[in-house]
C-alpha positions in Angstrom: 0.0 0.0 0.0 1.3 3.5 -0.9 1.7 5.7 2.2 3.0 8.8 0.5 4.5 10.3 -2.7 6.7 13.3 -3.1 8.5 15.1 -5.9 10.9 18.0 -6.0 13.0 19.9 -8.5 16.1 22.1 -7.9 17.8 24.5 -10.2 21.4 23.5 -10.5 22.6 27.1 -11.1 21.2 27.8 -7.6 23.1 24.8 -6.1 26.3 25.9 -8.0 26.1 29.4 -6.4 25.4 28.0 -3.0 28.4 25.6 -3.1 30.6 28.6 -4.1 29.2 31.2 -1.7 28.2 29.0 1.2 30.3 25.8 1.3 28.9 24.9 4.7 25.5 24.3 3.1 26.6 20.8 1.9 27.4 19.9 5.5 23.9 21.0 6.5 22.2 18.9 3.9 24.4 15.8 3.6 25.1 13.2 6.2 28.7 12.2 6.9 28.6 9.3 4.5 27.0 11.4 1.7 29.6 14.2 2.3 32.5 11.7 1.9 31.1 10.8 -1.5 30.5 14.5 -2.4 34.0 15.6 -1.5 35.6 13.1 -3.9 33.6 14.3 -6.9 34.5 16.9 -9.6 32.8 20.3 -9.1 30.2 19.5 -11.9 29.3 16.2 -10.2 29.2 17.9 -6.8 26.6 20.3 -8.1 24.5 17.4 -9.5 25.0 15.2 -6.4 24.1 17.9 -3.9 21.1 19.1 -6.0 19.8 15.5 -6.3 20.2 14.8 -2.6 18.6 18.1 -1.7 15.6 17.4 -4.1 15.3 13.9 -2.8 15.2 14.9 0.9 12.6 17.6 0.1 10.6 15.0 -1.9 10.7 12.7 1.1 9.5 15.4 3.5 6.5 16.0 1.2 5.7 12.2 1.0 6.1 12.1 4.8 3.6 14.9 5.0 5.6 17.2 7.2 8.0 19.2 5.1 11.6 19.8 6.3 11.5 20.7 10.0 9.7 17.8 11.5 12.2 15.6 9.6 15.6 17.0 9.1 18.2 16.7 6.3 20.3 14.7 8.7 17.5 12.2 9.4 17.6 11.2 5.7 20.4 9.5 3.9 20.6 8.4 0.2 23.6 6.3 -0.8 24.3 4.4 -3.9 23.4 0.7 -4.0 25.7 -2.0 -5.4 24.8 -0.9 -8.9 25.1 2.9 -8.2 21.4 3.6 -8.0 20.2 5.8 -5.2 18.9 4.0 -2.1 17.4 5.5 1.0 19.5 4.1 3.8 18.1 6.2 6.7 14.7 7.7 7.3 11.9 7.7 9.9 9.7 5.6 7.6 9.6 2.0 8.7 8.3 0.6 5.4 9.8 0.6 1.9 11.2 3.8 0.4 11.5 4.0 -3.4 13.9 6.7 -4.7 14.4 8.1 -8.2 16.8 11.0 -8.9 17.6 12.4 -12.3 19.0 15.7 -13.7 19.5 17.7 -16.8 22.2 20.3 -17.2 19.9 22.8 -15.5 17.7 20.9 -13.0 17.7 18.0 -10.6 14.5 16.1 -10.0 13.7 13.5 -7.3 10.7 11.4 -6.6 10.0 9.4 -3.4 7.3 6.7 -2.9 6.6 5.4 0.6 5.1 2.0 0.9 4.2 -0.4 3.7 
């Protein structure tokens, strides 16, 4: 049974500016494990990675029904599975969490589906 669905989109030019102007933003959004991956990427991939994770965490908060605040960025973790696909490895949801992240040169999109 579906418990919630959320979607979010982030402009990557905004993320690029944030990384340049406020580098601490990545530490606020990403968990320690996500940050370790982020720090080993090229700048272009950092923008895509942070944009995708931000969109994914926002999408989760919408599916969860609370928005960011009741659930924090640090409560949520998305790491690559054995094939490199994004997988929610930490969240307050006790059931299944299905994750999809994609991006163009300009926008990152994420969708979350919460199931029992």
